[in-house]
C-alpha positions as CSV (number, residue, x, y, z in Angstrom):
1,M,34.7,-130.8,35.2
2,E,32.2,-131.1,38.3
3,I,35.2,-130.2,40.6
4,L,36.1,-127.0,38.4
5,Q,32.3,-125.9,38.6
6,K,32.1,-126.4,42.4
7,I,35.3,-124.3,42.9
8,C,33.8,-121.7,40.8
9,L,30.6,-121.6,42.6
10,V,32.4,-121.3,45.8
11,L,34.3,-118.3,44.5
12,T,31.1,-116.9,43.0
13,I,29.5,-117.2,46.5
14,I,32.4,-115.4,48.1
15,G,32.2,-112.7,45.6
16,A,28.3,-112.3,46.1
17,V,28.8,-112.1,50.1
18,N,31.5,-109.5,49.5
19,W,29.1,-107.4,47.2
20,G,26.3,-108.0,49.7
21,L,28.6,-106.5,52.4
22,V,29.4,-103.5,50.0
23,G,25.7,-102.7,49.4
24,L,24.6,-103.2,53.2
25,F,27.4,-101.8,55.2
26,D,29.9,-100.2,52.6
27,F,32.4,-102.7,53.7
28,N,34.6,-104.4,51.3
29,L,36.1,-107.6,52.9
30,V,38.5,-108.3,50.2
31,T,40.2,-105.0,50.5
32,F,40.0,-105.1,54.3
33,L,41.8,-108.4,54.2
34,L,44.3,-107.8,51.3
35,G,44.8,-104.0,51.0
36,D,43.4,-101.5,48.5
37,T,46.0,-101.7,45.8
38,S,47.4,-105.2,46.3
39,M,48.1,-107.5,43.4
40,L,46.6,-110.2,45.4
41,T,43.3,-108.1,45.7
42,R,43.2,-107.8,42.0
43,A,43.9,-111.4,41.4
44,V,40.9,-112.3,43.7
45,Y,38.5,-110.0,41.8
46,T,39.9,-111.6,38.5
47,L,39.4,-115.1,39.8
48,V,35.7,-114.3,41.0
49,G,35.0,-112.7,37.7
50,I,36.2,-115.7,35.8
51,A,34.3,-118.1,38.1
52,G,31.1,-116.2,37.5
53,L,31.7,-116.6,33.7
54,I,32.3,-120.2,34.0
55,N,29.1,-120.6,36.2
56,I,27.1,-119.2,33.3
57,G,27.3,-122.7,31.9
58,L,25.4,-123.9,34.6
59,L,22.3,-122.2,33.2
60,F,22.4,-124.6,30.3
61,V,23.0,-127.8,32.0
62,H,20.1,-129.9,33.3
63,L,20.5,-130.4,37.1
64,D,19.2,-134.0,36.9
65,T,21.6,-135.1,33.9
66,K,24.9,-136.9,35.0
């Protein structure tokens, strides 16, 4: 489970950086790299969204518990 959470955390960070670029510079890195209407673009957005939902579980886990 720890590996899944780390993968999801990386995807969530990528999504956050992309939203930061959109907010600051009106530049969407995902659409720049993959195209505007690409199925791969939709897949990236979907994976980032699912990763964010999985990371909600981190709010309820004590960090010092192993």
